[in-house]
N, C-alpha and C positions, 0 to 999 in steps of 0.2 A: 732597682736597675731595670732599664727598659729592655725590650727584646733586641733592639739593635745593638745595645751594649753587650748583651750576652753573646750575640753572634760574632762581634769583633773579638771577644776573648776566646771563643771557640776557634775562630780562624787562625789566631796566633798560636794555638796549641799544636803540639805534635799529634798526629792522627792516633798514634798508639796510646798516648796519655788520655786522649779524649775517649777512646773505646774503653780503656781501663776504668775511667771515672764513671761512664755510663753503666758498665757491667757491675761495678761496685754498688752503685745506687740501686740498680735493679735487684741485686742480691739482698741488699738490706731490706727493701720493701717485701720481697718474697719471703724472707726468713722471719719477718715480723708478723706476717698474717697467717692465721690458721686456715688450712684447706682440708678438703675431704681426705687427702693423703695423710693427714695428721691424726686420723681417727682409726683406732683399732677396736673392732666390736665383733666378738666371736663367742661361740658356744663353748662352755667348759666340757671336757669329755665326761661321759657318764653312761650308765646302762639305760637304754631307751626302749627295751623290749622287756615287759614284765608279765608274770603270770596273773591271771584273773584273781581278784580278791587278795592280792598281796599289796604291800606298802610300796609306793613309788616315791623316791626321793629325787627331787629336781636338782641337778647339779648347778643350774644357773648359767650365767654368761659372764663375760669380762668386757669392760669398756674402758678405753683409754683415749684421751685427747692430749696430743703433744707429750705422750709418755706418762701423763698423770692419770691415775685411776679416777673414774667418774661414776656416778650412780646411773642406773638405768631403771626402767619400769617394766613390770610384767603387764602387758596390755590385754592378753588373753591367756586363759589356762582352762581348757575344758576336759582335762584328764579325769576319767572315771574308771577306776580299776575294778569296779563291780560288773562291768560289761566289756566283752571283747570288742576290739575295734581300733581305729587309728585316731589319735588325738593330737592336738597342737598346743604348744606353749609359745606365745609371741613375746619377744623382748623388744622394748622400744627405747631408743636413745634420742632424745630431742637435742638438736644442735643448730643454733641460729634459727633460721626459718624452715628447717627440714626436720624430718623424723626418720631415723634409720631403724629398720625392723629386721630382726633375724628370727627364724622359727625353728623350734625343736619339734621333731615328730616322735611321738611316743606310741608304741604299739602294745596293746594289751591282748595277750593270747591265752589259750588254754591247751596245754600239752600234757597236763597231769591226768593220769587215768584215775577213775574212781577207786576208793578204798573199799574192799569187800571182805567181810568177816562172816564165818559160819556162826549161825545161831546154835546154841547148845541143843542137842537132841539125842535120842536113842538110835544109834547107828549099827547096833548089833541086835538082830532079832532072831527068834526061833522060827523054824520052818512053819509056814502057814500063819505066822503072826503078822498083823498089819504094821507096816512101816509108815510113820508120819514124817513127812518132809518139813523140817523146821526152817528151811530156807536160809537166807543170808540177810545181813544188815549192810547197807551200802551208804557211804558218804562221798561227797564230791566237792572239790574246792570251788566249783562254779555255783554251788547251792541250787542247781537246777535239777529237774527230774532226771532220773537215771533208769534206763530200761534194763531189766534183768531177765535173761533168757535161761531156762533150765533145760538141760539136755541129758537124757538117760532115764532109765527105768529100773525099778527093783522088782524082780520076780520072786515074790515070797513063797512060791511053791517049789522053787528049785534052789538047792544049796549053792552058795558061791559068794564071790566078792563082786560088788557092783559099784560103778563110778557114776556119780551125779555131778555134772559140770554146770557151774553157774558162770554166765558171761554178763558182766555189767558194762553198759555203754552209755556214756554221757552225751549230751546234745552236740558236742563238738567232735564226736567220733572216737574219743579215747576209750580204751577198753581194759578191763581187768578180768582175769579168769581164776576160778577157784574150784577145786575138786573135793567132793565129799565121798568117802568110801563107806559103803554099807555092806555089812556081812550078814548073810542068812546062814544060820547054823542049826544043828540038830540038837 
């Protein structure tokens, strides 16, 4: 049918019928084509702040096109739980000629103080006997160096109870404290 024939049919139609037909045709075309509005791509909820040297489980993402689940790719994952810092996991959803990206931010922290334990030793001595400080053993979840400060003295010439305090500090500022009691007796 030529254009002039179509125009004659349109002119004979009622305006309302014409508008209804045009809107119906437009609705059919719109509902048949996928658009960006038909894409749901989001992060699954999860724990994104973890302690250093702990296991991190990536909860992943969800991707849907027109309500149907589709696969996505992990385009980047630089999470390293052996070092504190901020890391990224990028999820990519290719669709037509586009690539949709969402990013999860993972923070690795150290808020755990070092573990400090007294080394066995002789902590009750006789007057004028030498006391040997056997110190402490320290471990830390960061596997880094820990500074141990010792505060206090034992006066082996004076009877009494003495406190020796050990303060262990890791490189992230987390601290533990432990006290050794030394008795000088007669």
